[in-house]
MARSESE-354854 format. One record per atom (N, C-alpha, C): atom name; residue in three letters; x, y, z; residue number from 1. Coordinates in Angstrom, 1 decimal. Layout:
N
+-------+---------+--------+--------+--------+-----+
: atomo : residuo :      X :      Y :      Z : num :
+-------+---------+--------+--------+--------+-----+
:    CA :     Ala :      X :      Y :      Z : NUM :
...
+-------+---------+--------+--------+--------+-----+
//
This chain:
132
+-------+---------+--------+--------+--------+-----+
: atomo : residuo :      X :      Y :      Z : num :
+-------+---------+--------+--------+--------+-----+
:     N :     Met :  -27.1 :   33.2 :  -21.7 :   1 :
:    CA :     Met :  -26.1 :   32.7 :  -20.8 :   1 :
:     C :     Met :  -24.8 :   33.6 :  -20.9 :   1 :
:     N :     Arg :  -24.3 :   34.0 :  -19.8 :   2 :
:    CA :     Arg :  -23.2 :   34.8 :  -19.7 :   2 :
:     C :     Arg :  -21.9 :   34.0 :  -19.5 :   2 :
:     N :     Lys :  -20.9 :   34.3 :  -20.4 :   3 :
:    CA :     Lys :  -19.6 :   33.6 :  -20.3 :   3 :
:     C :     Lys :  -18.7 :   34.3 :  -19.3 :   3 :
:     N :     Thr :  -18.0 :   33.6 :  -18.4 :   4 :
:    CA :     Thr :  -17.1 :   34.3 :  -17.6 :   4 :
:     C :     Thr :  -15.7 :   34.0 :  -18.1 :   4 :
:     N :     Ser :  -14.9 :   35.0 :  -18.1 :   5 :
:    CA :     Ser :  -13.5 :   34.8 :  -18.5 :   5 :
:     C :     Ser :  -12.6 :   34.3 :  -17.4 :   5 :
:     N :     Lys :  -11.5 :   33.8 :  -17.7 :   6 :
:    CA :     Lys :  -10.6 :   33.2 :  -16.7 :   6 :
:     C :     Lys :  -10.1 :   34.3 :  -15.7 :   6 :
:     N :     Ser :   -9.8 :   35.5 :  -16.3 :   7 :
:    CA :     Ser :   -9.3 :   36.5 :  -15.4 :   7 :
:     C :     Ser :  -10.4 :   37.0 :  -14.4 :   7 :
:     N :     Ser :  -11.7 :   37.0 :  -14.8 :   8 :
:    CA :     Ser :  -12.7 :   37.4 :  -13.8 :   8 :
:     C :     Ser :  -12.9 :   36.4 :  -12.8 :   8 :
:     N :     Leu :  -12.7 :   35.1 :  -13.1 :   9 :
:    CA :     Leu :  -12.8 :   34.0 :  -12.2 :   9 :
:     C :     Leu :  -11.7 :   34.1 :  -11.1 :   9 :
:     N :     Leu :  -10.5 :   34.4 :  -11.6 :  10 :
:    CA :     Leu :   -9.3 :   34.5 :  -10.7 :  10 :
:     C :     Leu :   -9.5 :   35.7 :   -9.8 :  10 :
:     N :     Asn :  -10.1 :   36.8 :  -10.3 :  11 :
:    CA :     Asn :  -10.3 :   38.0 :   -9.4 :  11 :
:     C :     Asn :  -11.3 :   37.7 :   -8.3 :  11 :
:     N :     Thr :  -12.1 :   36.7 :   -8.4 :  12 :
:    CA :     Thr :  -13.1 :   36.4 :   -7.3 :  12 :
:     C :     Thr :  -12.5 :   35.6 :   -6.2 :  12 :
:     N :     Ile :  -11.3 :   35.0 :   -6.4 :  13 :
:    CA :     Ile :  -10.6 :   34.3 :   -5.3 :  13 :
:     C :     Ile :  -10.0 :   35.3 :   -4.3 :  13 :
:     N :     Thr :  -10.3 :   35.2 :   -3.1 :  14 :
:    CA :     Thr :   -9.9 :   36.2 :   -2.1 :  14 :
:     C :     Thr :   -8.6 :   35.7 :   -1.4 :  14 :
:     N :     Leu :   -8.0 :   36.5 :   -0.7 :  15 :
:    CA :     Leu :   -6.8 :   36.2 :    0.1 :  15 :
:     C :     Leu :   -7.2 :   35.1 :    1.1 :  15 :
:     N :     Gly :   -8.4 :   35.1 :    1.7 :  16 :
:    CA :     Gly :   -8.8 :   34.1 :    2.6 :  16 :
:     C :     Gly :   -8.9 :   32.7 :    2.0 :  16 :
:     N :     Asp :   -9.4 :   32.7 :    0.7 :  17 :
:    CA :     Asp :   -9.5 :   31.5 :   -0.1 :  17 :
:     C :     Asp :   -8.1 :   30.9 :   -0.3 :  17 :
:     N :     Lys :   -7.2 :   31.7 :   -0.6 :  18 :
:    CA :     Lys :   -5.8 :   31.2 :   -0.8 :  18 :
:     C :     Lys :   -5.2 :   30.7 :    0.4 :  18 :
:     N :     Ile :   -5.4 :   31.3 :    1.6 :  19 :
:    CA :     Ile :   -4.9 :   30.9 :    2.8 :  19 :
:     C :     Ile :   -5.5 :   29.5 :    3.2 :  19 :
:     N :     Leu :   -6.8 :   29.4 :    3.0 :  20 :
:    CA :     Leu :   -7.6 :   28.2 :    3.3 :  20 :
:     C :     Leu :   -7.0 :   27.0 :    2.4 :  20 :
:     N :     Val :   -6.8 :   27.2 :    1.2 :  21 :
:    CA :     Val :   -6.2 :   26.2 :    0.3 :  21 :
:     C :     Val :   -4.8 :   25.8 :    0.8 :  21 :
:     N :     Ala :   -4.0 :   26.8 :    1.1 :  22 :
:    CA :     Ala :   -2.6 :   26.5 :    1.6 :  22 :
:     C :     Ala :   -2.7 :   25.7 :    2.9 :  22 :
:     N :     Leu :   -3.6 :   26.0 :    3.8 :  23 :
:    CA :     Leu :   -3.7 :   25.3 :    5.0 :  23 :
:     C :     Leu :   -4.1 :   23.8 :    4.8 :  23 :
:     N :     Met :   -5.1 :   23.6 :    3.9 :  24 :
:    CA :     Met :   -5.5 :   22.3 :    3.6 :  24 :
:     C :     Met :   -4.4 :   21.4 :    3.0 :  24 :
:     N :     Ile :   -3.6 :   22.0 :    2.1 :  25 :
:    CA :     Ile :   -2.5 :   21.3 :    1.5 :  25 :
:     C :     Ile :   -1.5 :   21.0 :    2.6 :  25 :
:     N :     Ala :   -1.2 :   21.9 :    3.5 :  26 :
:    CA :     Ala :   -0.2 :   21.7 :    4.6 :  26 :
:     C :     Ala :   -0.7 :   20.6 :    5.5 :  26 :
:     N :     Leu :   -2.0 :   20.6 :    5.9 :  27 :
:    CA :     Leu :   -2.5 :   19.6 :    6.8 :  27 :
:     C :     Leu :   -2.5 :   18.2 :    6.1 :  27 :
:     N :     Ser :   -2.8 :   18.2 :    4.8 :  28 :
:    CA :     Ser :   -2.7 :   16.9 :    4.1 :  28 :
:     C :     Ser :   -1.3 :   16.3 :    4.1 :  28 :
:     N :     Ala :   -0.3 :   17.1 :    3.8 :  29 :
:    CA :     Ala :    1.0 :   16.6 :    3.9 :  29 :
:     C :     Ala :    1.5 :   16.2 :    5.3 :  29 :
:     N :     Leu :    1.1 :   17.0 :    6.3 :  30 :
:    CA :     Leu :    1.4 :   16.6 :    7.6 :  30 :
:     C :     Leu :    0.8 :   15.3 :    8.1 :  30 :
:     N :     Ser :   -0.5 :   15.0 :    7.6 :  31 :
:    CA :     Ser :   -1.1 :   13.8 :    8.0 :  31 :
:     C :     Ser :   -0.4 :   12.6 :    7.4 :  31 :
:     N :     Val :    0.1 :   12.7 :    6.1 :  32 :
:    CA :     Val :    0.8 :   11.6 :    5.5 :  32 :
:     C :     Val :    2.1 :   11.3 :    6.3 :  32 :
:     N :     Val :    2.8 :   12.4 :    6.7 :  33 :
:    CA :     Val :    4.0 :   12.2 :    7.5 :  33 :
:     C :     Val :    3.7 :   11.5 :    8.8 :  33 :
:     N :     Ala :    2.6 :   12.0 :    9.5 :  34 :
:    CA :     Ala :    2.3 :   11.4 :   10.8 :  34 :
:     C :     Ala :    1.9 :   10.0 :   10.7 :  34 :
:     N :     Leu :    1.1 :    9.6 :    9.6 :  35 :
:    CA :     Leu :    0.7 :    8.2 :    9.5 :  35 :
:     C :     Leu :    1.9 :    7.3 :    9.3 :  35 :
:     N :     Asn :    2.9 :    7.7 :    8.5 :  36 :
:    CA :     Asn :    4.1 :    6.9 :    8.3 :  36 :
:     C :     Asn :    4.9 :    6.9 :    9.5 :  36 :
:     N :     His :    5.0 :    7.9 :   10.3 :  37 :
:    CA :     His :    5.8 :    7.9 :   11.5 :  37 :
:     C :     His :    5.3 :    6.9 :   12.5 :  37 :
:     N :     Phe :    4.0 :    6.8 :   12.7 :  38 :
:    CA :     Phe :    3.5 :    5.9 :   13.7 :  38 :
:     C :     Phe :    3.4 :    4.5 :   13.3 :  38 :
:     N :     Arg :    3.7 :    4.1 :   12.1 :  39 :
:    CA :     Arg :    3.7 :    2.7 :   11.6 :  39 :
:     C :     Arg :    5.0 :    2.1 :   12.0 :  39 :
:     N :     Glu :    4.9 :    0.8 :   12.4 :  40 :
:    CA :     Glu :    6.1 :    0.1 :   12.8 :  40 :
:     C :     Glu :    6.6 :   -0.8 :   11.7 :  40 :
:     N :     Met :    7.9 :   -1.0 :   11.7 :  41 :
:    CA :     Met :    8.5 :   -2.0 :   10.7 :  41 :
:     C :     Met :    8.0 :   -3.4 :   11.0 :  41 :
:     N :     Gly :    7.8 :   -4.1 :   10.0 :  42 :
:    CA :     Gly :    7.2 :   -5.5 :   10.1 :  42 :
:     C :     Gly :    8.2 :   -6.5 :   10.6 :  42 :
:     N :     Glu :    7.7 :   -7.6 :   11.1 :  43 :
:    CA :     Glu :    8.6 :   -8.7 :   11.6 :  43 :
:     C :     Glu :    8.4 :  -10.0 :   10.8 :  43 :
:     N :     Arg :    7.2 :  -10.2 :   10.3 :  44 :
:    CA :     Arg :    6.9 :  -11.4 :    9.6 :  44 :
:     C :     Arg :    6.0 :  -11.2 :    8.4 :  44 :
:     N :     Val :    6.1 :  -12.1 :    7.5 :  45 :
:    CA :     Val :    5.3 :  -12.1 :    6.3 :  45 :
:     C :     Val :    4.3 :  -13.2 :    6.4 :  45 :
:     N :     Val :    3.0 :  -12.9 :    6.3 :  46 :
:    CA :     Val :    1.9 :  -13.9 :    6.3 :  46 :
:     C :     Val :    1.4 :  -14.0 :    4.9 :  46 :
:     N :     Ile :    1.4 :  -15.2 :    4.4 :  47 :
:    CA :     Ile :    0.9 :  -15.5 :    3.1 :  47 :
:     C :     Ile :   -0.4 :  -16.3 :    3.2 :  47 :
:     N :     Glu :   -1.5 :  -15.8 :    2.6 :  48 :
:    CA :     Glu :   -2.8 :  -16.5 :    2.5 :  48 :
:     C :     Glu :   -3.1 :  -16.8 :    1.1 :  48 :
:     N :     Val :   -3.7 :  -18.0 :    1.0 :  49 :
:    CA :     Val :   -4.3 :  -18.4 :   -0.3 :  49 :
:     C :     Val :   -5.7 :  -18.8 :   -0.1 :  49 :
:     N :     Asp :   -6.6 :  -18.1 :   -0.8 :  50 :
:    CA :     Asp :   -8.1 :  -18.4 :   -0.7 :  50 :
:     C :     Asp :   -8.5 :  -18.3 :    0.7 :  50 :
:     N :     Gly :   -8.0 :  -17.3 :    1.5 :  51 :
:    CA :     Gly :   -8.4 :  -17.0 :    2.8 :  51 :
:     C :     Gly :   -7.8 :  -17.9 :    3.9 :  51 :
:     N :     Asn :   -6.9 :  -18.8 :    3.5 :  52 :
:    CA :     Asn :   -6.3 :  -19.7 :    4.5 :  52 :
:     C :     Asn :   -4.8 :  -19.3 :    4.6 :  52 :
:     N :     Ile :   -4.3 :  -19.2 :    5.8 :  53 :
:    CA :     Ile :   -2.8 :  -18.9 :    6.0 :  53 :
:     C :     Ile :   -2.1 :  -20.2 :    5.6 :  53 :
:     N :     Val :   -1.1 :  -20.0 :    4.6 :  54 :
:    CA :     Val :   -0.3 :  -21.1 :    4.2 :  54 :
:     C :     Val :    1.1 :  -21.0 :    4.7 :  54 :
:     N :     Gln :    1.6 :  -19.8 :    5.0 :  55 :
:    CA :     Gln :    3.0 :  -19.6 :    5.5 :  55 :
:     C :     Gln :    3.1 :  -18.4 :    6.3 :  55 :
:     N :     Gln :    3.9 :  -18.4 :    7.3 :  56 :
:    CA :     Gln :    4.3 :  -17.3 :    8.1 :  56 :
:     C :     Gln :    5.8 :  -17.3 :    8.1 :  56 :
:     N :     Leu :    6.5 :  -16.3 :    7.6 :  57 :
:    CA :     Leu :    7.9 :  -16.3 :    7.4 :  57 :
:     C :     Leu :    8.5 :  -15.0 :    8.1 :  57 :
:     N :     Asp :    9.8 :  -15.2 :    8.6 :  58 :
:    CA :     Asp :   10.5 :  -14.1 :    9.2 :  58 :
:     C :     Asp :   10.9 :  -13.1 :    8.1 :  58 :
:     N :     Leu :   10.7 :  -11.9 :    8.3 :  59 :
:    CA :     Leu :   11.0 :  -10.8 :    7.3 :  59 :
:     C :     Leu :   12.5 :  -10.6 :    7.2 :  59 :
:     N :     Lys :   13.3 :  -11.0 :    8.2 :  60 :
:    CA :     Lys :   14.7 :  -10.8 :    8.1 :  60 :
:     C :     Lys :   15.5 :  -11.9 :    7.4 :  60 :
:     N :     Ile :   14.8 :  -13.0 :    7.1 :  61 :
:    CA :     Ile :   15.5 :  -14.1 :    6.5 :  61 :
:     C :     Ile :   15.2 :  -14.1 :    5.0 :  61 :
:     N :     Ala :   16.3 :  -13.9 :    4.2 :  62 :
:    CA :     Ala :   16.1 :  -13.8 :    2.7 :  62 :
:     C :     Ala :   15.7 :  -15.2 :    2.2 :  62 :
:     N :     Gln :   14.6 :  -15.2 :    1.4 :  63 :
:    CA :     Gln :   14.1 :  -16.5 :    0.8 :  63 :
:     C :     Gln :   13.1 :  -16.2 :   -0.3 :  63 :
:     N :     Gln :   12.8 :  -17.2 :   -1.1 :  64 :
:    CA :     Gln :   11.8 :  -17.1 :   -2.1 :  64 :
:     C :     Gln :   10.8 :  -18.2 :   -2.0 :  64 :
:     N :     Val :    9.6 :  -17.9 :   -2.0 :  65 :
:    CA :     Val :    8.5 :  -18.9 :   -1.8 :  65 :
:     C :     Val :    7.5 :  -18.9 :   -2.9 :  65 :
:     N :     Thr :    7.1 :  -20.1 :   -3.3 :  66 :
:    CA :     Thr :    6.1 :  -20.2 :   -4.4 :  66 :
:     C :     Thr :    4.9 :  -20.8 :   -3.8 :  66 :
:     N :     Val :    3.7 :  -20.2 :   -4.0 :  67 :
:    CA :     Val :    2.4 :  -20.7 :   -3.6 :  67 :
:     C :     Val :    1.6 :  -20.9 :   -4.8 :  67 :
:     N :     Thr :    0.6 :  -21.8 :   -4.7 :  68 :
:    CA :     Thr :   -0.3 :  -22.1 :   -5.8 :  68 :
:     C :     Thr :   -1.7 :  -21.7 :   -5.4 :  68 :
:     N :     Gly :   -2.2 :  -20.8 :   -6.3 :  69 :
:    CA :     Gly :   -3.6 :  -20.4 :   -6.1 :  69 :
:     C :     Gly :   -4.5 :  -21.0 :   -7.2 :  69 :
:     N :     Pro :   -5.8 :  -20.6 :   -7.3 :  70 :
:    CA :     Pro :   -6.7 :  -21.2 :   -8.2 :  70 :
:     C :     Pro :   -6.3 :  -21.1 :   -9.7 :  70 :
:     N :     Ile :   -5.5 :  -20.1 :  -10.1 :  71 :
:    CA :     Ile :   -5.2 :  -19.9 :  -11.5 :  71 :
:     C :     Ile :   -3.7 :  -20.2 :  -11.8 :  71 :
:     N :     Gly :   -2.9 :  -20.5 :  -10.7 :  72 :
:    CA :     Gly :   -1.5 :  -20.8 :  -11.0 :  72 :
:     C :     Gly :   -0.6 :  -20.4 :   -9.9 :  72 :
:     N :     Lys :    0.6 :  -20.2 :  -10.2 :  73 :
:    CA :     Lys :    1.7 :  -19.9 :   -9.2 :  73 :
:     C :     Lys :    1.8 :  -18.4 :   -8.9 :  73 :
:     N :     Thr :    2.2 :  -18.1 :   -7.7 :  74 :
:    CA :     Thr :    2.7 :  -16.8 :   -7.3 :  74 :
:     C :     Thr :    4.0 :  -16.9 :   -6.5 :  74 :
:     N :     Val :    5.0 :  -16.2 :   -6.9 :  75 :
:    CA :     Val :    6.3 :  -16.3 :   -6.3 :  75 :
:     C :     Val :    6.5 :  -15.0 :   -5.5 :  75 :
:     N :     Ile :    6.8 :  -15.2 :   -4.2 :  76 :
:    CA :     Ile :    7.1 :  -14.1 :   -3.3 :  76 :
:     C :     Ile :    8.6 :  -14.1 :   -2.9 :  76 :
:     N :     Lys :    9.2 :  -13.0 :   -3.0 :  77 :
:    CA :     Lys :   10.6 :  -12.9 :   -2.6 :  77 :
:     C :     Lys :   10.7 :  -12.0 :   -1.3 :  77 :
:     N :     Ile :   11.5 :  -12.5 :   -0.3 :  78 :
:    CA :     Ile :   11.7 :  -11.8 :    0.9 :  78 :
:     C :     Ile :   13.2 :  -11.5 :    0.9 :  78 :
:     N :     Asp :   13.6 :  -10.2 :    1.1 :  79 :
:    CA :     Asp :   15.0 :   -9.8 :    1.0 :  79 :
:     C :     Asp :   15.1 :   -8.4 :    1.7 :  79 :
:     N :     His :   16.2 :   -8.3 :    2.5 :  80 :
:    CA :     His :   16.5 :   -7.0 :    3.1 :  80 :
:     C :     His :   15.3 :   -6.4 :    3.9 :  80 :
:     N :     Gly :   14.6 :   -7.2 :    4.6 :  81 :
:    CA :     Gly :   13.5 :   -6.7 :    5.4 :  81 :
:     C :     Gly :   12.2 :   -6.3 :    4.7 :  81 :
:     N :     Ser :   12.1 :   -6.7 :    3.4 :  82 :
:    CA :     Ser :   10.9 :   -6.4 :    2.6 :  82 :
:     C :     Ser :   10.5 :   -7.6 :    1.8 :  82 :
:     N :     Ala :    9.2 :   -7.6 :    1.4 :  83 :
:    CA :     Ala :    8.7 :   -8.6 :    0.6 :  83 :
:     C :     Ala :    8.0 :   -8.1 :   -0.7 :  83 :
:     N :     Arg :    8.0 :   -8.9 :   -1.7 :  84 :
:    CA :     Arg :    7.4 :   -8.5 :   -2.9 :  84 :
:     C :     Arg :    7.0 :   -9.7 :   -3.8 :  84 :
:     N :     Val :    6.0 :   -9.5 :   -4.6 :  85 :
:    CA :     Val :    5.6 :  -10.6 :   -5.6 :  85 :
:     C :     Val :    6.5 :  -10.4 :   -6.8 :  85 :
:     N :     Val :    7.3 :  -11.4 :   -7.2 :  86 :
:    CA :     Val :    8.1 :  -11.2 :   -8.3 :  86 :
:     C :     Val :    7.6 :  -11.9 :   -9.6 :  86 :
:     N :     Tyr :    6.6 :  -12.8 :   -9.4 :  87 :
:    CA :     Tyr :    5.9 :  -13.5 :  -10.5 :  87 :
:     C :     Tyr :    4.6 :  -14.0 :  -10.1 :  87 :
:     N :     Ser :    3.6 :  -13.9 :  -11.0 :  88 :
:    CA :     Ser :    2.3 :  -14.4 :  -10.8 :  88 :
:     C :     Ser :    1.7 :  -14.8 :  -12.1 :  88 :
:     N :     Asp :    0.9 :  -15.9 :  -12.1 :  89 :
:    CA :     Asp :    0.2 :  -16.3 :  -13.3 :  89 :
:     C :     Asp :   -1.1 :  -15.5 :  -13.6 :  89 :
:     N :     Cys :   -1.4 :  -14.5 :  -12.8 :  90 :
:    CA :     Cys :   -2.5 :  -13.7 :  -13.1 :  90 :
:     C :     Cys :   -2.4 :  -12.8 :  -14.3 :  90 :
:     N :     Pro :   -3.5 :  -12.4 :  -15.0 :  91 :
:    CA :     Pro :   -3.4 :  -11.7 :  -16.2 :  91 :
:     C :     Pro :   -2.9 :  -10.3 :  -16.2 :  91 :
:     N :     Glu :   -3.3 :   -9.5 :  -15.2 :  92 :
:    CA :     Glu :   -2.9 :   -8.1 :  -15.1 :  92 :
:     C :     Glu :   -1.5 :   -7.8 :  -14.5 :  92 :
:     N :     Lys :   -1.1 :   -8.7 :  -13.6 :  93 :
:    CA :     Lys :    0.2 :   -8.5 :  -12.9 :  93 :
:     C :     Lys :    0.3 :   -7.3 :  -12.0 :  93 :
:     N :     Ile :   -0.9 :   -6.8 :  -11.5 :  94 :
:    CA :     Ile :   -0.9 :   -5.7 :  -10.6 :  94 :
:     C :     Ile :   -0.1 :   -6.0 :   -9.3 :  94 :
:     N :     Cys :   -0.2 :   -7.3 :   -8.8 :  95 :
:    CA :     Cys :    0.5 :   -7.7 :   -7.6 :  95 :
:     C :     Cys :    2.0 :   -7.6 :   -7.8 :  95 :
:     N :     Val :    2.5 :   -7.8 :   -9.0 :  96 :
:    CA :     Val :    3.9 :   -7.7 :   -9.3 :  96 :
:     C :     Val :    4.3 :   -6.3 :   -9.3 :  96 :
:     N :     Met :    3.5 :   -5.4 :   -9.9 :  97 :
:    CA :     Met :    3.8 :   -4.0 :  -10.0 :  97 :
:     C :     Met :    3.6 :   -3.2 :   -8.7 :  97 :
:     N :     Thr :    3.1 :   -3.8 :   -7.7 :  98 :
:    CA :     Thr :    2.9 :   -3.2 :   -6.4 :  98 :
:     C :     Thr :    4.2 :   -2.8 :   -5.8 :  98 :
:     N :     Gly :    5.2 :   -3.6 :   -6.0 :  99 :
:    CA :     Gly :    6.6 :   -3.4 :   -5.4 :  99 :
:     C :     Gly :    6.7 :   -3.9 :   -4.0 :  99 :
:     N :     Glu :    7.7 :   -3.4 :   -3.3 : 100 :
:    CA :     Glu :    8.1 :   -3.9 :   -2.0 : 100 :
:     C :     Glu :    7.2 :   -3.4 :   -0.9 : 100 :
:     N :     Ile :    6.9 :   -4.3 :    0.1 : 101 :
:    CA :     Ile :    6.2 :   -3.9 :    1.3 : 101 :
:     C :     Ile :    7.1 :   -4.2 :    2.5 : 101 :
:     N :     Gln :    7.1 :   -3.4 :    3.6 : 102 :
:    CA :     Gln :    7.9 :   -3.7 :    4.7 : 102 :
:     C :     Gln :    7.4 :   -3.2 :    6.1 : 102 :
:     N :     Gln :    6.4 :   -2.4 :    6.1 : 103 :
:    CA :     Gln :    5.8 :   -1.9 :    7.3 : 103 :
:     C :     Gln :    4.6 :   -2.7 :    7.7 : 103 :
:     N :     Ser :    4.4 :   -2.8 :    9.1 : 104 :
:    CA :     Ser :    3.3 :   -3.5 :    9.6 : 104 :
:     C :     Ser :    2.0 :   -3.0 :    9.0 : 104 :
:     N :     Gly :    1.1 :   -3.8 :    8.5 : 105 :
:    CA :     Gly :   -0.1 :   -3.4 :    7.9 : 105 :
:     C :     Gly :   -0.1 :   -3.4 :    6.3 : 105 :
:     N :     Asp :    1.1 :   -3.3 :    5.8 : 106 :
:    CA :     Asp :    1.3 :   -3.3 :    4.3 : 106 :
:     C :     Asp :    0.8 :   -4.7 :    3.8 : 106 :
:     N :     Met :    0.2 :   -4.6 :    2.6 : 107 :
:    CA :     Met :   -0.2 :   -5.9 :    1.9 : 107 :
:     C :     Met :   -0.2 :   -5.8 :    0.4 : 107 :
:     N :     Ile :    0.0 :   -6.9 :   -0.2 : 108 :
:    CA :     Ile :   -0.1 :   -7.1 :   -1.6 : 108 :
:     C :     Ile :   -1.2 :   -8.1 :   -1.9 : 108 :
:     N :     Val :   -2.2 :   -7.8 :   -2.8 : 109 :
:    CA :     Val :   -3.3 :   -8.7 :   -3.0 : 109 :
:     C :     Val :   -3.3 :   -9.1 :   -4.5 : 109 :
:     N :     Cys :   -3.3 :  -10.4 :   -4.8 : 110 :
:    CA :     Cys :   -3.5 :  -10.9 :   -6.1 : 110 :
:     C :     Cys :   -4.9 :  -11.5 :   -6.2 : 110 :
:     N :     Ala :   -5.8 :  -10.6 :   -6.5 : 111 :
:    CA :     Ala :   -7.3 :  -11.0 :   -6.5 : 111 :
:     C :     Ala :   -7.6 :  -12.2 :   -7.4 : 111 :
:     N :     Pro :   -7.1 :  -12.2 :   -8.6 : 112 :
:    CA :     Pro :   -7.4 :  -13.3 :   -9.5 : 112 :
:     C :     Pro :   -6.9 :  -14.7 :   -9.0 : 112 :
:     N :     Asn :   -5.7 :  -14.7 :   -8.4 : 113 :
:    CA :     Asn :   -5.2 :  -15.9 :   -7.8 : 113 :
:     C :     Asn :   -5.5 :  -16.1 :   -6.4 : 113 :
:     N :     Lys :   -6.2 :  -15.2 :   -5.8 : 114 :
:    CA :     Lys :   -6.7 :  -15.3 :   -4.4 : 114 :
:     C :     Lys :   -5.5 :  -15.4 :   -3.4 : 114 :
:     N :     Val :   -4.4 :  -14.7 :   -3.6 : 115 :
:    CA :     Val :   -3.2 :  -14.7 :   -2.8 : 115 :
:     C :     Val :   -3.1 :  -13.3 :   -2.1 : 115 :
:     N :     Val :   -2.8 :  -13.3 :   -0.8 : 116 :
:    CA :     Val :   -2.6 :  -12.1 :    0.0 : 116 :
:     C :     Val :   -1.3 :  -12.3 :    0.7 : 116 :
:     N :     Val :   -0.4 :  -11.3 :    0.5 : 117 :
:    CA :     Val :    0.9 :  -11.2 :    1.2 : 117 :
:     C :     Val :    0.8 :  -10.0 :    2.1 : 117 :
:     N :     Lys :    0.9 :  -10.2 :    3.4 : 118 :
:    CA :     Lys :    0.8 :   -9.1 :    4.3 : 118 :
:     C :     Lys :    1.9 :   -9.1 :    5.4 : 118 :
:     N :     Ile :    2.3 :   -7.9 :    5.8 : 119 :
:    CA :     Ile :    3.3 :   -7.7 :    6.8 : 119 :
:     C :     Ile :    2.7 :   -7.5 :    8.2 : 119 :
:     N :     Glu :    3.2 :   -8.2 :    9.2 : 120 :
:    CA :     Glu :    2.7 :   -8.1 :   10.5 : 120 :
:     C :     Glu :    3.9 :   -7.7 :   11.4 : 120 :
:     N :     Gly :    3.6 :   -7.0 :   12.5 : 121 :
:    CA :     Gly :    4.6 :   -6.6 :   13.5 : 121 :
:     C :     Gly :    4.3 :   -7.1 :   14.9 : 121 :
:     N :     Lys :    5.0 :   -6.6 :   15.9 : 122 :
:    CA :     Lys :    4.8 :   -6.9 :   17.3 : 122 :
:     C :     Lys :    3.4 :   -6.7 :   17.7 : 122 :
:     N :     Lys :    2.9 :   -5.5 :   17.4 : 123 :
:    CA :     Lys :    1.5 :   -5.1 :   17.8 : 123 :
:     C :     Lys :    0.7 :   -4.9 :   16.6 : 123 :
:     N :     Gln :   -0.6 :   -5.0 :   16.8 : 124 :
:    CA :     Gln :   -1.5 :   -4.7 :   15.7 : 124 :
:     C :     Gln :   -1.5 :   -3.3 :   15.3 : 124 :
:     N :     Asn :   -1.6 :   -3.0 :   14.0 : 125 :
:    CA :     Asn :   -1.6 :   -1.6 :   13.5 : 125 :
:     C :     Asn :   -2.9 :   -0.9 :   13.9 : 125 :
:     N :     Gln :   -2.8 :    0.3 :   14.4 : 126 :
:    CA :     Gln :   -4.1 :    1.0 :   14.8 : 126 :
:     C :     Gln :   -4.9 :    1.5 :   13.6 : 126 :
:     N :     Phe :   -4.4 :    1.4 :   12.4 : 127 :
:    CA :     Phe :   -5.1 :    1.9 :   11.2 : 127 :
:     C :     Phe :   -5.6 :    0.6 :   10.5 : 127 :
:     N :     Asp :   -6.9 :    0.7 :   10.0 : 128 :
:    CA :     Asp :   -7.4 :   -0.4 :    9.3 : 128 :
:     C :     Asp :   -6.8 :   -0.4 :    7.9 : 128 :
:     N :     Val :   -6.7 :    0.7 :    7.2 : 129 :
:    CA :     Val :   -6.3 :    0.7 :    5.8 : 129 :
:     C :     Val :   -5.5 :    2.0 :    5.6 : 129 :
:     N :     Ile :   -4.3 :    1.9 :    4.9 : 130 :
:    CA :     Ile :   -3.6 :    3.1 :    4.5 : 130 :
:     C :     Ile :   -3.3 :    2.9 :    3.0 : 130 :
:     N :     Thr :   -3.8 :    3.8 :    2.2 : 131 :
:    CA :     Thr :   -3.6 :    3.8 :    0.8 : 131 :
:     C :     Thr :   -2.4 :    4.6 :    0.3 : 131 :
:     N :     Gln :   -1.9 :    4.2 :   -0.8 : 132 :
:    CA :     Gln :   -0.7 :    4.9 :   -1.3 : 132 :
:     C :     Gln :   -1.0 :    5.2 :   -2.8 : 132 :
+-------+---------+--------+--------+--------+-----+
//
């Protein structure tokens, strides 16, 4: 078995390969900017527990709401046009670490407590899912 050194591997990368990689990186960055540009700011917060809508709140009105899921409480804070989970009885606290959401289509899910907090706007978002 023949070992290849790092320098011989780098010598096999052509100018065309480098241009292709640069174009792929530029297109990826451009698509992220385009996706964020076409998303609208949200108008309301919809809170679901175990698949049922329990509250629909105006995103512009500062308030704090507590909902109860199968394993305990989840506290949602709405302030300055964004929403976030500030406390949950779930073990991992991923929903708390998610941070603020404010654009239509954004959501926070607390799977153990079966709580979903999502932002809705005037029109339905044309994207099914946007990951961050």
